Every structure is written in structure tokens, then in C-alpha cells.
All heavy atoms as TSV, in Angstrom:
chain	resi	resn	atom	element	x	y	z
A	1	MET	N	N	-47.728	-53.937	24.434
A	1	MET	CA	C	-49.107	-53.888	24.850
A	1	MET	C	C	-49.306	-54.873	26.023
A	1	MET	O	O	-48.838	-55.966	25.992
A	1	MET	CB	C	-50.028	-54.288	23.689
A	1	MET	CG	C	-50.183	-53.252	22.632
A	1	MET	SD	S	-51.458	-53.655	21.462
A	1	MET	CE	C	-50.552	-54.749	20.403
A	2	LYS	N	N	-50.072	-54.411	26.975
A	2	LYS	CA	C	-50.395	-55.269	28.094
A	2	LYS	C	C	-51.654	-56.033	27.757
A	2	LYS	O	O	-52.630	-55.480	27.258
A	2	LYS	CB	C	-50.582	-54.423	29.352
A	2	LYS	CG	C	-49.309	-53.752	29.807
A	2	LYS	CD	C	-49.514	-53.050	31.098
A	2	LYS	CE	C	-48.247	-52.407	31.555
A	2	LYS	NZ	N	-48.371	-51.733	32.830
A	3	PRO	N	N	-51.652	-57.360	28.012
A	3	PRO	CA	C	-52.834	-58.140	27.711
A	3	PRO	C	C	-54.072	-57.677	28.437
A	3	PRO	O	O	-55.177	-57.760	27.910
A	3	PRO	CB	C	-52.451	-59.544	28.117
A	3	PRO	CG	C	-50.978	-59.546	28.300
A	3	PRO	CD	C	-50.553	-58.133	28.537
A	4	ILE	N	N	-53.915	-57.192	29.664
A	4	ILE	CA	C	-55.127	-56.788	30.444
A	4	ILE	C	C	-55.795	-55.575	29.783
A	4	ILE	O	O	-57.011	-55.505	29.821
A	4	ILE	CB	C	-54.743	-56.501	31.906
A	4	ILE	CG1	C	-56.000	-56.379	32.767
A	4	ILE	CG2	C	-53.898	-55.254	32.053
A	4	ILE	CD1	C	-56.780	-57.639	32.923
A	5	ALA	N	N	-55.050	-54.710	29.130
A	5	ALA	CA	C	-55.632	-53.592	28.462
A	5	ALA	C	C	-56.480	-54.073	27.256
A	5	ALA	O	O	-57.591	-53.579	27.023
A	5	ALA	CB	C	-54.560	-52.598	28.017
A	6	ASN	N	N	-55.960	-55.038	26.526
A	6	ASN	CA	C	-56.712	-55.578	25.394
A	6	ASN	C	C	-57.937	-56.305	25.875
A	6	ASN	O	O	-59.039	-56.169	25.257
A	6	ASN	CB	C	-55.842	-56.502	24.584
A	6	ASN	CG	C	-54.740	-55.774	23.860
A	6	ASN	OD1	O	-54.865	-54.608	23.571
A	6	ASN	ND2	N	-53.639	-56.460	23.643
A	7	ILE	N	N	-57.831	-57.061	26.928
A	7	ILE	CA	C	-58.990	-57.800	27.441
A	7	ILE	C	C	-60.063	-56.814	27.929
A	7	ILE	O	O	-61.245	-56.982	27.674
A	7	ILE	CB	C	-58.561	-58.785	28.568
A	7	ILE	CG1	C	-57.726	-59.905	27.961
A	7	ILE	CG2	C	-59.781	-59.342	29.274
A	7	ILE	CD1	C	-57.019	-60.764	29.025
A	8	SER	N	N	-59.614	-55.789	28.632
A	8	SER	CA	C	-60.555	-54.758	29.145
A	8	SER	C	C	-61.254	-54.036	28.011
A	8	SER	O	O	-62.471	-53.783	28.046
A	8	SER	CB	C	-59.851	-53.753	30.044
A	8	SER	OG	O	-59.269	-54.422	31.133
A	9	ALA	N	N	-60.511	-53.659	26.991
A	9	ALA	CA	C	-61.114	-53.007	25.821
A	9	ALA	C	C	-62.102	-53.889	25.159
A	9	ALA	O	O	-63.193	-53.434	24.726
A	9	ALA	CB	C	-60.007	-52.564	24.861
A	10	PHE	N	N	-61.772	-55.166	25.036
A	10	PHE	CA	C	-62.711	-56.141	24.385
A	10	PHE	C	C	-64.007	-56.254	25.229
A	10	PHE	O	O	-65.125	-56.259	24.668
A	10	PHE	CB	C	-62.037	-57.485	24.239
A	10	PHE	CG	C	-62.992	-58.552	23.752
A	10	PHE	CD1	C	-63.369	-58.579	22.417
A	10	PHE	CD2	C	-63.488	-59.508	24.629
A	10	PHE	CE1	C	-64.241	-59.569	21.966
A	10	PHE	CE2	C	-64.348	-60.493	24.149
A	10	PHE	CZ	C	-64.710	-60.518	22.815
A	11	LEU	N	N	-63.866	-56.366	26.542
A	11	LEU	CA	C	-65.053	-56.489	27.399
A	11	LEU	C	C	-65.913	-55.242	27.368
A	11	LEU	O	O	-67.163	-55.313	27.346
A	11	LEU	CB	C	-64.641	-56.832	28.839
A	11	LEU	CG	C	-64.094	-58.216	29.067
A	11	LEU	CD1	C	-63.627	-58.396	30.490
A	11	LEU	CD2	C	-65.120	-59.271	28.679
A	12	LEU	N	N	-65.293	-54.054	27.356
A	12	LEU	CA	C	-66.070	-52.818	27.244
A	12	LEU	C	C	-66.834	-52.758	25.924
A	12	LEU	O	O	-67.986	-52.363	25.878
A	12	LEU	CB	C	-65.151	-51.591	27.389
A	12	LEU	CG	C	-64.640	-51.317	28.824
A	12	LEU	CD1	C	-63.547	-50.269	28.762
A	12	LEU	CD2	C	-65.769	-50.848	29.691
A	13	ALA	N	N	-66.173	-53.180	24.843
A	13	ALA	CA	C	-66.806	-53.208	23.541
A	13	ALA	C	C	-67.941	-54.213	23.517
A	13	ALA	O	O	-69.024	-53.955	22.953
A	13	ALA	CB	C	-65.806	-53.533	22.450
A	14	LEU	N	N	-67.790	-55.367	24.144
A	14	LEU	CA	C	-68.816	-56.388	24.180
A	14	LEU	C	C	-70.042	-55.892	24.950
A	14	LEU	O	O	-71.184	-56.095	24.494
A	14	LEU	CB	C	-68.250	-57.645	24.802
A	14	LEU	CG	C	-69.095	-58.915	24.739
A	14	LEU	CD1	C	-69.203	-59.342	23.277
A	14	LEU	CD2	C	-68.444	-60.000	25.565
A	15	ILE	N	N	-69.833	-55.233	26.045
A	15	ILE	CA	C	-70.932	-54.676	26.837
A	15	ILE	C	C	-71.646	-53.611	26.034
A	15	ILE	O	O	-72.866	-53.537	26.003
A	15	ILE	CB	C	-70.443	-54.149	28.194
A	15	ILE	CG1	C	-69.982	-55.337	29.081
A	15	ILE	CG2	C	-71.514	-53.361	28.913
A	15	ILE	CD1	C	-69.199	-54.911	30.302
A	16	SER	N	N	-70.852	-52.768	25.383
A	16	SER	CA	C	-71.421	-51.700	24.585
A	16	SER	C	C	-72.293	-52.244	23.484
A	16	SER	O	O	-73.440	-51.749	23.260
A	16	SER	CB	C	-70.296	-50.839	24.025
A	16	SER	OG	O	-70.787	-49.803	23.214
A	17	VAL	N	N	-71.833	-53.230	22.748
A	17	VAL	CA	C	-72.619	-53.824	21.659
A	17	VAL	C	C	-73.856	-54.502	22.218
A	17	VAL	O	O	-74.927	-54.462	21.587
A	17	VAL	CB	C	-71.712	-54.834	20.859
A	17	VAL	CG1	C	-72.554	-55.660	19.911
A	17	VAL	CG2	C	-70.671	-54.066	20.110
A	18	GLY	N	N	-73.770	-55.122	23.351
A	18	GLY	CA	C	-74.935	-55.764	23.993
A	18	GLY	C	C	-76.026	-54.727	24.271
A	18	GLY	O	O	-77.218	-54.983	24.044
A	19	HIS	N	N	-75.650	-53.569	24.741
A	19	HIS	CA	C	-76.664	-52.532	25.021
A	19	HIS	C	C	-77.220	-51.934	23.711
A	19	HIS	O	O	-78.394	-51.615	23.629
A	19	HIS	CB	C	-76.063	-51.445	25.875
A	19	HIS	CG	C	-76.069	-51.814	27.324
A	19	HIS	ND1	N	-77.180	-51.679	28.132
A	19	HIS	CD2	C	-75.106	-52.354	28.117
A	19	HIS	CE1	C	-76.858	-52.096	29.368
A	19	HIS	NE2	N	-75.628	-52.552	29.370
A	20	LEU	N	N	-76.385	-51.861	22.687
A	20	LEU	CA	C	-76.899	-51.389	21.386
A	20	LEU	C	C	-77.887	-52.391	20.863
A	20	LEU	O	O	-78.939	-52.004	20.312
A	20	LEU	CB	C	-75.739	-51.179	20.401
A	20	LEU	CG	C	-76.138	-50.685	19.015
A	20	LEU	CD1	C	-76.803	-49.350	19.099
A	20	LEU	CD2	C	-74.939	-50.653	18.106
A	21	LEU	N	N	-77.590	-53.685	20.964
A	21	LEU	CA	C	-78.521	-54.723	20.502
A	21	LEU	C	C	-79.860	-54.646	21.289
A	21	LEU	O	O	-80.914	-54.879	20.716
A	21	LEU	CB	C	-77.931	-56.091	20.675
A	21	LEU	CG	C	-76.875	-56.486	19.634
A	21	LEU	CD1	C	-76.256	-57.834	19.958
A	21	LEU	CD2	C	-77.508	-56.575	18.249
A	22	ARG	N	N	-79.764	-54.363	22.563
A	22	ARG	CA	C	-80.975	-54.215	23.370
A	22	ARG	C	C	-81.874	-53.148	22.792
A	22	ARG	O	O	-83.081	-53.279	22.692
A	22	ARG	CB	C	-80.654	-53.905	24.793
A	22	ARG	CG	C	-81.924	-53.669	25.605
A	22	ARG	CD	C	-81.650	-53.347	27.063
A	22	ARG	NE	N	-82.938	-53.131	27.699
A	22	ARG	CZ	C	-83.354	-52.004	28.271
A	22	ARG	NH1	N	-82.576	-50.982	28.351
A	22	ARG	NH2	N	-84.541	-51.956	28.798
A	23	VAL	N	N	-81.275	-52.020	22.394
A	23	VAL	CA	C	-82.087	-50.933	21.845
A	23	VAL	C	C	-82.616	-51.264	20.449
A	23	VAL	O	O	-83.813	-51.098	20.164
A	23	VAL	CB	C	-81.255	-49.636	21.791
A	23	VAL	CG1	C	-81.994	-48.530	21.045
A	23	VAL	CG2	C	-80.896	-49.175	23.168
A	24	ILE	N	N	-81.785	-51.829	19.572
A	24	ILE	CA	C	-82.185	-52.163	18.219
A	24	ILE	C	C	-83.260	-53.226	18.217
A	24	ILE	O	O	-84.272	-53.115	17.471
A	24	ILE	CB	C	-80.961	-52.608	17.384
A	24	ILE	CG1	C	-80.066	-51.396	17.154
A	24	ILE	CG2	C	-81.389	-53.201	16.051
A	24	ILE	CD1	C	-78.737	-51.726	16.508
A	25	LEU	N	N	-83.100	-54.259	19.030
A	25	LEU	CA	C	-84.023	-55.389	19.024
A	25	LEU	C	C	-85.172	-55.221	20.019
A	25	LEU	O	O	-86.035	-56.110	20.138
A	25	LEU	CB	C	-83.301	-56.700	19.323
A	25	LEU	CG	C	-82.212	-57.051	18.288
A	25	LEU	CD1	C	-81.447	-58.317	18.724
A	25	LEU	CD2	C	-82.796	-57.240	16.913
A	26	ALA	N	N	-85.176	-54.087	20.722
A	26	ALA	CA	C	-86.238	-53.747	21.666
A	26	ALA	C	C	-86.412	-54.803	22.750
A	26	ALA	O	O	-87.519	-55.167	23.102
A	26	ALA	CB	C	-87.548	-53.450	20.934
A	27	TRP	N	N	-85.294	-55.271	23.305
A	27	TRP	CA	C	-85.344	-56.261	24.386
A	27	TRP	C	C	-85.816	-55.513	25.670
A	27	TRP	O	O	-85.177	-54.506	26.049
A	27	TRP	CB	C	-84.006	-56.910	24.630
A	27	TRP	CG	C	-83.600	-57.817	23.535
A	27	TRP	CD1	C	-84.379	-58.479	22.657
A	27	TRP	CD2	C	-82.263	-58.211	23.247
A	27	TRP	NE1	N	-83.618	-59.257	21.815
A	27	TRP	CE2	C	-82.308	-59.122	22.155
A	27	TRP	CE3	C	-81.003	-57.912	23.787
A	27	TRP	CZ2	C	-81.200	-59.714	21.628
A	27	TRP	CZ3	C	-79.889	-58.500	23.239
A	27	TRP	CH2	C	-79.961	-59.389	22.153
A	28	GLU	N	N	-86.806	-56.037	26.287
A	28	GLU	CA	C	-87.326	-55.404	27.474
A	28	GLU	C	C	-86.695	-56.062	28.720
A	28	GLU	O	O	-86.557	-57.266	28.808
A	28	GLU	CB	C	-88.848	-55.605	27.534
A	28	GLU	CG	C	-89.531	-54.825	28.637
A	28	GLU	CD	C	-91.022	-54.962	28.552
A	28	GLU	OE1	O	-91.628	-54.235	27.762
A	28	GLU	OE2	O	-91.555	-55.829	29.301
A	29	ILE	N	N	-86.300	-55.190	29.657
A	29	ILE	CA	C	-85.760	-55.670	30.927
A	29	ILE	C	C	-86.737	-55.258	32.040
A	29	ILE	O	O	-87.068	-54.077	32.151
A	29	ILE	CB	C	-84.368	-55.105	31.197
A	29	ILE	CG1	C	-83.376	-55.604	30.158
A	29	ILE	CG2	C	-83.880	-55.455	32.588
A	29	ILE	CD1	C	-82.008	-55.007	30.317
A	30	THR	N	N	-87.156	-56.214	32.803
A	30	THR	CA	C	-88.051	-55.975	33.906
A	30	THR	C	C	-87.389	-56.468	35.215
A	30	THR	O	O	-87.012	-57.609	35.306
A	30	THR	CB	C	-89.383	-56.711	33.725
A	30	THR	OG1	O	-89.928	-56.297	32.449
A	30	THR	CG2	C	-90.395	-56.341	34.813
A	31	ILE	N	N	-87.318	-55.565	36.169
A	31	ILE	CA	C	-86.775	-55.890	37.483
A	31	ILE	C	C	-87.810	-55.599	38.518
A	31	ILE	O	O	-88.220	-54.442	38.701
A	31	ILE	CB	C	-85.483	-55.145	37.753
A	31	ILE	CG1	C	-84.398	-55.479	36.685
A	31	ILE	CG2	C	-84.965	-55.436	39.161
A	31	ILE	CD1	C	-83.160	-54.633	36.787
A	32	ASN	N	N	-88.289	-56.644	39.191
A	32	ASN	CA	C	-89.281	-56.482	40.270
A	32	ASN	C	C	-90.531	-55.693	39.765
A	32	ASN	O	O	-90.970	-54.750	40.373
A	32	ASN	CB	C	-88.631	-55.742	41.451
A	32	ASN	CG	C	-89.370	-56.057	42.751
A	32	ASN	OD1	O	-90.133	-56.997	42.805
A	32	ASN	ND2	N	-89.128	-55.215	43.754
A	33	GLN	N	N	-91.039	-56.124	38.635
A	33	GLN	CA	C	-92.202	-55.533	37.945
A	33	GLN	C	C	-91.995	-54.081	37.503
A	33	GLN	O	O	-92.961	-53.338	37.224
A	33	GLN	CB	C	-93.477	-55.590	38.814
A	33	GLN	CG	C	-94.086	-56.979	38.925
A	33	GLN	CD	C	-93.522	-57.736	40.104
A	33	GLN	OE1	O	-93.092	-57.115	41.099
A	33	GLN	NE2	N	-93.488	-59.028	40.028
A	34	ILE	N	N	-90.756	-53.648	37.418
A	34	ILE	CA	C	-90.439	-52.282	36.926
A	34	ILE	C	C	-89.712	-52.446	35.595
A	34	ILE	O	O	-88.661	-53.095	35.522
A	34	ILE	CB	C	-89.602	-51.504	37.922
A	34	ILE	CG1	C	-90.334	-51.328	39.219
A	34	ILE	CG2	C	-89.176	-50.173	37.325
A	34	ILE	CD1	C	-89.500	-50.683	40.326
A	35	VAL	N	N	-90.278	-51.851	34.551
A	35	VAL	CA	C	-89.628	-51.941	33.218
A	35	VAL	C	C	-88.548	-50.876	33.122
A	35	VAL	O	O	-88.782	-49.708	33.373
A	35	VAL	CB	C	-90.685	-51.757	32.119
A	35	VAL	CG1	C	-90.013	-51.750	30.735
A	35	VAL	CG2	C	-91.748	-52.803	32.203
A	36	ILE	N	N	-87.331	-51.327	32.788
A	36	ILE	CA	C	-86.221	-50.411	32.632
A	36	ILE	C	C	-86.284	-49.740	31.262
A	36	ILE	O	O	-86.370	-50.443	30.253
A	36	ILE	CB	C	-84.852	-51.156	32.775
A	36	ILE	CG1	C	-84.848	-51.986	34.085
A	36	ILE	CG2	C	-83.693	-50.203	32.728
A	36	ILE	CD1	C	-85.005	-51.177	35.330
A	37	PRO	N	N	-86.257	-48.402	31.218
A	37	PRO	CA	C	-86.361	-47.736	29.921
A	37	PRO	C	C	-85.137	-47.980	29.032
A	37	PRO	O	O	-84.087	-48.446	29.482
A	37	PRO	CB	C	-86.475	-46.250	30.272
A	37	PRO	CG	C	-86.007	-46.129	31.657
A	37	PRO	CD	C	-86.168	-47.469	32.319
A	38	MET	N	N	-85.264	-47.617	27.760
A	38	MET	CA	C	-84.221	-47.840	26.777
A	38	MET	C	C	-83.054	-46.814	26.880
A	38	MET	O	O	-81.935	-47.114	26.547
A	38	MET	CB	C	-84.769	-47.844	25.368
A	38	MET	CG	C	-85.654	-49.019	25.036
A	38	MET	SD	S	-84.699	-50.495	24.919
A	38	MET	CE	C	-86.024	-51.668	24.719
A	39	TRP	N	N	-83.368	-45.593	27.339
A	39	TRP	CA	C	-82.364	-44.552	27.288
A	39	TRP	C	C	-81.106	-44.868	28.124
A	39	TRP	O	O	-80.029	-44.466	27.727
A	39	TRP	CB	C	-82.965	-43.192	27.632
A	39	TRP	CG	C	-83.385	-43.004	29.075
A	39	TRP	CD1	C	-84.623	-43.165	29.580
A	39	TRP	CD2	C	-82.556	-42.635	30.170
A	39	TRP	NE1	N	-84.605	-42.937	30.956
A	39	TRP	CE2	C	-83.360	-42.582	31.322
A	39	TRP	CE3	C	-81.199	-42.326	30.288
A	39	TRP	CZ2	C	-82.840	-42.270	32.575
A	39	TRP	CZ3	C	-80.698	-42.002	31.551
A	39	TRP	CH2	C	-81.552	-41.971	32.663
A	40	PRO	N	N	-81.201	-45.569	29.245
A	40	PRO	CA	C	-79.918	-45.887	29.926
A	40	PRO	C	C	-79.014	-46.790	29.089
A	40	PRO	O	O	-77.787	-46.643	29.152
A	40	PRO	CB	C	-80.338	-46.621	31.208
A	40	PRO	CG	C	-81.742	-46.150	31.463
A	40	PRO	CD	C	-82.308	-45.947	30.109
A	41	SER	N	N	-79.589	-47.654	28.265
A	41	SER	CA	C	-78.765	-48.497	27.393
A	41	SER	C	C	-78.060	-47.638	26.311
A	41	SER	O	O	-76.916	-47.979	25.953
A	41	SER	CB	C	-79.646	-49.551	26.707
A	41	SER	OG	O	-79.941	-50.588	27.639
A	42	LEU	N	N	-78.691	-46.585	25.841
A	42	LEU	CA	C	-78.007	-45.722	24.894
A	42	LEU	C	C	-76.827	-44.998	25.573
A	42	LEU	O	O	-75.764	-44.855	24.961
A	42	LEU	CB	C	-78.994	-44.705	24.317
A	42	LEU	CG	C	-80.001	-45.243	23.351
A	42	LEU	CD1	C	-80.997	-44.153	22.936
A	42	LEU	CD2	C	-79.328	-45.764	22.117
A	43	VAL	N	N	-77.068	-44.563	26.783
A	43	VAL	CA	C	-75.949	-43.910	27.532
A	43	VAL	C	C	-74.827	-44.840	27.780
A	43	VAL	O	O	-73.642	-44.514	27.582
A	43	VAL	CB	C	-76.494	-43.295	28.860
A	43	VAL	CG1	C	-75.379	-42.782	29.705
A	43	VAL	CG2	C	-77.533	-42.201	28.600
A	44	ILE	N	N	-75.145	-46.090	28.215
A	44	ILE	CA	C	-74.098	-47.053	28.457
A	44	ILE	C	C	-73.379	-47.456	27.174
A	44	ILE	O	O	-72.145	-47.625	27.163
A	44	ILE	CB	C	-74.708	-48.300	29.142
A	44	ILE	CG1	C	-75.163	-47.907	30.572
A	44	ILE	CG2	C	-73.701	-49.442	29.232
A	44	ILE	CD1	C	-75.968	-48.950	31.266
A	45	PHE	N	N	-74.134	-47.582	26.067
A	45	PHE	CA	C	-73.501	-47.856	24.791
A	45	PHE	C	C	-72.472	-46.801	24.461
A	45	PHE	O	O	-71.338	-47.137	24.038
A	45	PHE	CB	C	-74.573	-47.955	23.703
A	45	PHE	CG	C	-74.036	-47.868	22.291
A	45	PHE	CD1	C	-73.270	-48.882	21.748
A	45	PHE	CD2	C	-74.267	-46.732	21.542
A	45	PHE	CE1	C	-72.733	-48.764	20.483
A	45	PHE	CE2	C	-73.766	-46.610	20.262
A	45	PHE	CZ	C	-73.006	-47.630	19.714
A	46	LEU	N	N	-72.832	-45.575	24.535
A	46	LEU	CA	C	-71.930	-44.450	24.195
A	46	LEU	C	C	-70.743	-44.402	25.171
A	46	LEU	O	O	-69.580	-44.284	24.731
A	46	LEU	CB	C	-72.643	-43.138	24.200
A	46	LEU	CG	C	-73.716	-42.971	23.098
A	46	LEU	CD1	C	-74.447	-41.679	23.319
A	46	LEU	CD2	C	-73.060	-43.003	21.731
A	47	LEU	N	N	-71.013	-44.502	26.467
A	47	LEU	CA	C	-69.952	-44.391	27.447
A	47	LEU	C	C	-68.957	-45.538	27.375
A	47	LEU	O	O	-67.739	-45.346	27.268
A	47	LEU	CB	C	-70.556	-44.318	28.842
A	47	LEU	CG	C	-69.565	-44.206	30.012
A	47	LEU	CD1	C	-68.825	-42.903	29.937
A	47	LEU	CD2	C	-70.306	-44.353	31.321
A	48	PHE	N	N	-69.448	-46.772	27.386
A	48	PHE	CA	C	-68.553	-47.945	27.352
A	48	PHE	C	C	-67.859	-48.052	25.998
A	48	PHE	O	O	-66.693	-48.473	25.941
A	48	PHE	CB	C	-69.340	-49.223	27.666
A	48	PHE	CG	C	-69.541	-49.428	29.123
A	48	PHE	CD1	C	-69.717	-48.372	30.008
A	48	PHE	CD2	C	-69.600	-50.707	29.656
A	48	PHE	CE1	C	-69.914	-48.583	31.351
A	48	PHE	CE2	C	-69.815	-50.919	31.029
A	48	PHE	CZ	C	-69.959	-49.842	31.863
A	49	GLY	N	N	-68.556	-47.694	24.920
A	49	GLY	CA	C	-67.890	-47.696	23.594
A	49	GLY	C	C	-66.764	-46.676	23.530
A	49	GLY	O	O	-65.670	-46.995	23.035
A	50	PHE	N	N	-66.978	-45.518	24.069
A	50	PHE	CA	C	-65.953	-44.504	24.098
A	50	PHE	C	C	-64.762	-44.932	24.940
A	50	PHE	O	O	-63.596	-44.824	24.528
A	50	PHE	CB	C	-66.572	-43.166	24.624
A	50	PHE	CG	C	-65.578	-42.052	24.750
A	50	PHE	CD1	C	-65.053	-41.457	23.562
A	50	PHE	CD2	C	-65.191	-41.552	25.974
A	50	PHE	CE1	C	-64.162	-40.391	23.671
A	50	PHE	CE2	C	-64.274	-40.519	26.076
A	50	PHE	CZ	C	-63.777	-39.936	24.920
A	51	LEU	N	N	-65.038	-45.463	26.145
A	51	LEU	CA	C	-63.954	-45.940	26.995
A	51	LEU	C	C	-63.177	-47.095	26.359
A	51	LEU	O	O	-61.935	-47.180	26.478
A	51	LEU	CB	C	-64.519	-46.363	28.364
A	51	LEU	CG	C	-65.032	-45.218	29.236
A	51	LEU	CD1	C	-65.685	-45.812	30.515
A	51	LEU	CD2	C	-63.935	-44.259	29.590
A	52	GLY	N	N	-63.895	-47.991	25.706
A	52	GLY	CA	C	-63.207	-49.106	25.036
A	52	GLY	C	C	-62.288	-48.644	23.926
A	52	GLY	O	O	-61.165	-49.140	23.786
A	53	VAL	N	N	-62.758	-47.695	23.141
A	53	VAL	CA	C	-61.918	-47.171	22.026
A	53	VAL	C	C	-60.711	-46.420	22.622
A	53	VAL	O	O	-59.593	-46.601	22.118
A	53	VAL	CB	C	-62.744	-46.228	21.115
A	53	VAL	CG1	C	-61.862	-45.450	20.184
A	53	VAL	CG2	C	-63.775	-47.031	20.325
A	54	LEU	N	N	-60.893	-45.629	23.638
A	54	LEU	CA	C	-59.761	-44.934	24.272
A	54	LEU	C	C	-58.735	-45.945	24.821
A	54	LEU	O	O	-57.548	-45.736	24.599
A	54	LEU	CB	C	-60.251	-44.028	25.413
A	54	LEU	CG	C	-60.965	-42.718	24.993
A	54	LEU	CD1	C	-61.346	-41.944	26.249
A	54	LEU	CD2	C	-60.055	-41.894	24.098
A	55	LEU	N	N	-59.203	-46.941	25.496
A	55	LEU	CA	C	-58.285	-47.935	26.067
A	55	LEU	C	C	-57.554	-48.693	24.990
A	55	LEU	O	O	-56.355	-48.963	25.065
A	55	LEU	CB	C	-59.046	-48.885	26.970
A	55	LEU	CG	C	-58.235	-49.875	27.776
A	55	LEU	CD1	C	-57.268	-49.153	28.682
A	55	LEU	CD2	C	-59.177	-50.773	28.608
A	56	TRP	N	N	-58.262	-49.090	23.916
A	56	TRP	CA	C	-57.631	-49.774	22.813
A	56	TRP	C	C	-56.595	-48.937	22.093
A	56	TRP	O	O	-55.485	-49.392	21.843
A	56	TRP	CB	C	-58.705	-50.237	21.828
A	56	TRP	CG	C	-58.119	-50.908	20.608
A	56	TRP	CD1	C	-57.595	-52.137	20.550
A	56	TRP	CD2	C	-58.005	-50.343	19.315
A	56	TRP	NE1	N	-57.147	-52.382	19.246
A	56	TRP	CE2	C	-57.402	-51.289	18.481
A	56	TRP	CE3	C	-58.379	-49.107	18.762
A	56	TRP	CZ2	C	-57.150	-51.063	17.160
A	56	TRP	CZ3	C	-58.112	-48.870	17.431
A	56	TRP	CH2	C	-57.519	-49.855	16.639
A	57	ARG	N	N	-56.911	-47.646	21.916
A	57	ARG	CA	C	-55.944	-46.766	21.264
A	57	ARG	C	C	-54.748	-46.523	22.163
A	57	ARG	O	O	-53.598	-46.472	21.650
A	57	ARG	CB	C	-56.632	-45.398	20.894
A	57	ARG	CG	C	-57.588	-45.539	19.770
A	57	ARG	CD	C	-58.190	-44.227	19.385
A	57	ARG	NE	N	-57.132	-43.290	18.952
A	57	ARG	CZ	C	-57.315	-41.995	18.738
A	57	ARG	NH1	N	-58.478	-41.486	18.907
A	57	ARG	NH2	N	-56.299	-41.269	18.343
A	58	GLU	N	N	-54.960	-46.401	23.429
A	58	GLU	CA	C	-53.815	-46.204	24.377
A	58	GLU	C	C	-52.919	-47.422	24.379
A	58	GLU	O	O	-51.710	-47.290	24.402
A	58	GLU	CB	C	-54.321	-45.894	25.783
A	58	GLU	CG	C	-53.220	-45.673	26.739
A	58	GLU	CD	C	-53.741	-45.416	28.163
A	58	GLU	OE1	O	-54.875	-44.933	28.291
A	58	GLU	OE2	O	-52.993	-45.714	29.095
A	59	SER	N	N	-53.510	-48.613	24.413
A	59	SER	CA	C	-52.712	-49.802	24.510
A	59	SER	C	C	-51.958	-50.098	23.200
A	59	SER	O	O	-50.896	-50.708	23.236
A	59	SER	CB	C	-53.562	-51.018	24.908
A	59	SER	OG	O	-54.403	-51.355	23.876
A	60	SER	N	N	-52.520	-49.703	22.060
A	60	SER	CA	C	-51.829	-49.972	20.824
A	60	SER	C	C	-50.830	-48.915	20.419
A	60	SER	O	O	-50.016	-49.117	19.533
A	60	SER	CB	C	-52.865	-50.171	19.697
A	60	SER	OG	O	-53.601	-48.969	19.518
A	61	ALA	N	N	-50.824	-47.792	21.110
A	61	ALA	CA	C	-49.885	-46.684	20.795
A	61	ALA	C	C	-48.932	-46.476	21.933
A	61	ALA	O	O	-48.530	-45.343	22.201
A	61	ALA	CB	C	-50.707	-45.404	20.532
A	62	GLN	N	N	-48.491	-47.539	22.567
A	62	GLN	CA	C	-47.557	-47.375	23.685
A	62	GLN	C	C	-46.178	-46.991	23.157
A	62	GLN	O	O	-45.715	-47.500	22.109
A	62	GLN	CB	C	-47.444	-48.654	24.498
A	62	GLN	CG	C	-48.639	-48.874	25.390
A	62	GLN	CD	C	-48.308	-49.911	26.460
A	62	GLN	OE1	O	-47.307	-50.568	26.407
A	62	GLN	NE2	N	-49.219	-50.012	27.441
A	63	ARG	N	N	-45.542	-46.118	23.894
A	63	ARG	CA	C	-44.219	-45.668	23.513
A	63	ARG	C	C	-43.175	-46.586	24.149
A	63	ARG	O	O	-43.353	-47.082	25.252
A	63	ARG	CB	C	-44.007	-44.240	24.055
A	63	ARG	CG	C	-44.986	-43.272	23.430
A	63	ARG	CD	C	-44.866	-41.933	24.124
A	63	ARG	NE	N	-46.200	-41.283	24.075
A	63	ARG	CZ	C	-47.071	-41.267	25.032
A	63	ARG	NH1	N	-46.813	-41.792	26.195
A	63	ARG	NH2	N	-48.203	-40.697	24.862
A	64	PRO	N	N	-42.066	-46.798	23.466
A	64	PRO	CA	C	-40.978	-47.613	24.059
A	64	PRO	C	C	-40.344	-46.841	25.259
A	64	PRO	O	O	-40.208	-45.628	25.190
A	64	PRO	CB	C	-39.955	-47.775	22.924
A	64	PRO	CG	C	-40.334	-46.777	21.899
A	64	PRO	CD	C	-41.743	-46.376	22.124
A	65	GLU	N	N	-40.066	-47.604	26.284
A	65	GLU	CA	C	-39.488	-46.951	27.473
A	65	GLU	C	C	-37.973	-46.803	27.294
A	65	GLU	O	O	-37.313	-47.684	26.787
A	65	GLU	CB	C	-39.764	-47.798	28.713
A	65	GLU	CG	C	-41.294	-47.847	28.984
A	65	GLU	CD	C	-41.566	-48.555	30.287
A	65	GLU	OE1	O	-40.694	-48.570	31.140
A	65	GLU	OE2	O	-42.690	-49.033	30.431
A	66	ALA	N	N	-37.472	-45.684	27.761
A	66	ALA	CA	C	-36.027	-45.379	27.595
A	66	ALA	C	C	-35.256	-45.849	28.787
A	66	ALA	O	O	-35.666	-46.058	29.833
A	66	ALA	CB	C	-35.844	-43.850	27.459
């Protein structure tokens, strides 16, 4: 396993959980007096969570090189 793959999978999972917490705890984000809706956080949660799981599975199931 390459350490960068594990670190990347961990960071993707951390970002994903952060966005899920934003939705669950109803944290409001305002940028320049514009309130960012919750649905992008759901999309990011699903996308980054999926990518993190794929990367983790790939790094833990590496085949020995011949």
C-alpha cells in the first residue's frame, strides 16, 4: 500500500463527513451575503465518500508485482 493513497482516502472521508455534519446540524454558510443551500453538501458527501471508499479499497487490495 502506498501511504499517499491512504492519506488521500482519509482526507476524502474527512471532507465527506464534514459535509454530512453540515447537513445534520444545519450549519449555514454565507458567502458575500448569499446563503449556500444544503443540497451541494449532500452531493459532495456522496461523491467524496464514494471516491474515498474506492481509493481505500484499491489501495488495500493491491496485487503483488511479478
